[in-house]
Phi, psi and omega in degrees: 000323176300319177300316182300315181292320182294314183288316187275310190284326188256331175270311180076173180296131178061017177066023189273341192251137179275168179292158178299144183245154177282131179300151178289151177084165181210152178284159176295165185285160175273147181235352178089151185294331180299327181291342182273340192296324185299322181267326187250067189290316182293316179298320179293321178297318178295320185286322184301128181083359182284170176300326178291310182298327184251027180293334182205122184220163172278148180290132179197163181305329182269359178246330182278119181261340184285164181272104178250040184270017182096010182293138178249131184229141177257126177240103182059241179266006182253143175243126186234131175247127182257120187226158175221136180204128177060034180082000178252145181246143183210162174232134173253119187244124170257115186283167179301335180271005177095347178292146184228140178209151177249131182235135175279138175286122182259336186208156180239136185234119173083168180227341180191149356282356179223163174230132179252165184225144182249149173229158180256113182269344175204157181309118179087344183263116181249138183236144178268124179293150178278357183253117186241164180259122175280107188295311181288321183278347179060049183209155169276142178213162183268123179294333183229071186295340181273358180247144178223065191279146175272161181305335180279353182278142179299330182271000175298155183301337180271001185273183188293333184282346179249016180285126183289317184304318187269323193263332194230323195302323186302329181263003176246009184222171176244128179062050186277140175233110183296312177051063175276134180252099186297331182297324182250003182054041185231170180237142168233059187286153177209166177209153177289327181204134174284130185097166181269098183264187183304317186285349175293335180249324184266345180098166180308137194257001186298314180295324178294319179296321177294321177296318181297329179283336180210073187296342181275350181279138181264106179251023183302324181287332180284319181237074181295144176089357179270167176290174180299335180259013173084027181245153178276336181238133174231159185230075180299145181297331182267010182225079180298333183297328181300316179288316184300319182290330175294316179292324186296332182306325178254327185269055180203158171265112187206167173242143184284143178261346178224166181274359183252148173289126182293141176291133179309136186106346175287139179301138178305318185282356170268351186241330190220158168250118184281138174290134183261174176274084185220202189286004176286351177066028175282333179237160170284165182303333179272008179090357179293146183296141180233289173279181184282092183252001178066225194240320192302315182297325178280323179297325178299336180282345192277154172292332178299314179301314183289346178265357176100012175290138178241167185304318185285356172291333181246331185245141168284115187293343182266320177273343184065017177261159174296151184281350178205173181263142172055224184292346180297335175297317184283325183284001168303329181237318184274079185206171176301332181280335182067202179208123185297341177291337185233077186295340180282349182281126181285120176295131180191164178270094182276333180272065185208147176302338176296334179264308187265355178043041171228164179299138180301131180086353179281169177299322178292342179266005179272126183308313186295332183287335178263323189254353180224061184308127185274153175234142181265126178237157178052032174083317187223003186263104182271125180232142187265142175291131183256023173274347178052051185277153174276129182304132178234085180302330179296324178290321179301320180291327183276324191244350184080010178293153182290157182227121184299325183304324186280355173295324178264318183265065187292340181272002181251182179228180184296325179298317177299316181296321180295317178297320182295319181289317180294331177295327181264329180232078184298340179264013180302143182298124173229027181281180181302148181220146182301336180300326180296328179276317182298323180299323178280324182299326180288336185251014175110333174068199180220194184297337183265355187301314184297316179300318182290325176294320177294325177298318178294315181298331181268002182276104182294345178273352181270154179297145183298323181294328177286320178296318177294321180295323177299319178294320179299318180290338181285338188307314182293342184263000189286143170233167183301324182293341183270348190290330179294319177296319179293332184296338180297338182273353179292340179255018181297157182285342183255135182297327179300318182289317181298315181295320181290334182282338186297311181296343180290348177274002182297334180273355181285164174297158184302318182292318179294319181300313181295315182297323184278326188269326186307319180301334181283354171295343179251018180297148179293340182262128179301321181301324179284319179299318179295317179300320180292314180295321177300319182291321179289333176292340178293341181232069185294345181278348180268117183291136175281132181304150183306322184292345180249006182298317180298306177300327179294316178297321177295320178298321178293321176298321179290328173296318178302314180298319179297315180295318178295322181297333184246021183292339180266009176255135173304319179292332174293322177293325176296320177295319177298317179295319179297320177294320178297320178296320178299328178271003181060034179259084187295318178302318179293321179296315179299317180296320181289318176298322179295320179292321178300317180290328177292321178290320180225095183297344179269006178277083190299324180304322180294322176293314183301316182293324176299312183297316182294319180293319178295319179295322179296334177271006181064027176264069189293321180298314179296321179297317181292322177295319178295317179297323179297317178293322179297317182289329176293324179280338184224065185299133176082004181294127186297321182296321180288323178296320177295320179295326178299322180287332182284329186289142173296158176296160180300000000 
């Protein structure tokens, strides 16, 4: 992997590209949440003890909630003893293969509904144990009861997918710096503050503190780009997006575009690539949450988002609690009085059996149970879908999408629910829905799929994340004749749509592809610039026009930063390998595929690509040795067995 980064990231194709550079300027320093308390007493009181404040803590009697009294618990093939002695907490784990090790608990994560624990498996490398404490149930339980992984498995708690430094820490800390060192496969991570403190949302506070001490002094020249009060993030009342994007950085399923934690106030699309509603199966075809996608992706689908609702309309941002109990959160706006901020909302009595046709105060009469269908994650953590969708039993029957009605009426089916709703609301919407197209798009579709996906992408009344997802799903169906129609989305107002439209030009002629994509090298969103540069790297033989050489070089530098930021992820190594292949840099591709397989030995695709590339170079002995290691890590895998038959004898 070091070879891959050295050859690809720093030399580049034909040696033309320089290493990534640090941007000019720096944010003001961090001062810690304690420094904020003297002036912001109510906010500090709300925050203290909150899920944010206690998102990451050191182990101590007042922070550890689990039973470490020497209790021994069996989880599948593992036996774990939880102990405490002399103020230190530890776990002794006997693995399914019989190996045994004792690990000291170094960190505590969360307070409810579960608490997790970290151990250090190498200096600086922290891993999250698969055994968590059920706070309400008062028990130890297995987060992944269907898995019984050995230490050599990528999904084992000691593997890359459970690494705290890379996967979790940034959203449990303030001012976090992952600082992964690829040469030694190690971490020297640091943070300004453990836990989600004031500066995690408002930005580094030193300039603000100086302003508070002398508010009449003009320090604009000292801290350019800050607000009048010296902060990097502000939340104007007329700009809900400013607040939403600060929250979205952690409350979203996304991949990082840089190796640095973005300073609050940085655009989401300059820092992350958001996961879409596409064939990755993170969402159901109707956009309902499926895998652990958090909140932002579903909230973007909602009419509330498009009407200007912001997170703090429902949540106290400092305590992280809802602003009211039960339906009272919703009736702030959904009531006979309405809300003047949202004039399109019809005033009506929604908290009534006339609307929800269940007994008042019953589970069926709770707004969230019908409009925010919950999904269970981590065994006991129930989280609500934030698209605030209206139940559509007809869609559930057609697409397999989940249906809130059946959470309570488990003995019924979607047909029964549809009849029940139409009996009470005969004018209920039963018109076309993108889910009907997405369900087919994920499975290959038919001759009309592409046209229907383009119709969704061009629907200005549809959410941008759905329009972008339609374009993503269109990619496998594209032909050269379709690329001109797809090009209209390259100028869309939303970065999600522009970025998703770029790969659709892959079927265009070389000249058309360059002409259409090159201007996006200067897009204001980093996510779009990277997508454009990645696409142009797919055709290194086509010269970039002189007027775009500068933006192209900058785009390549940003690709380098993106690859480096994800170098400790197996999926990041696959991206690095794919980029190397596009540049026809076989040594770098081989090194990256090898690193991906080393990080996750069960990542069969990484093994297969190594074997095929080695065989293509007529390095049959090396190919067979690699295949032998792959089969040892993945015994009986059909793809590897087939590959064995394809290879020539030694």
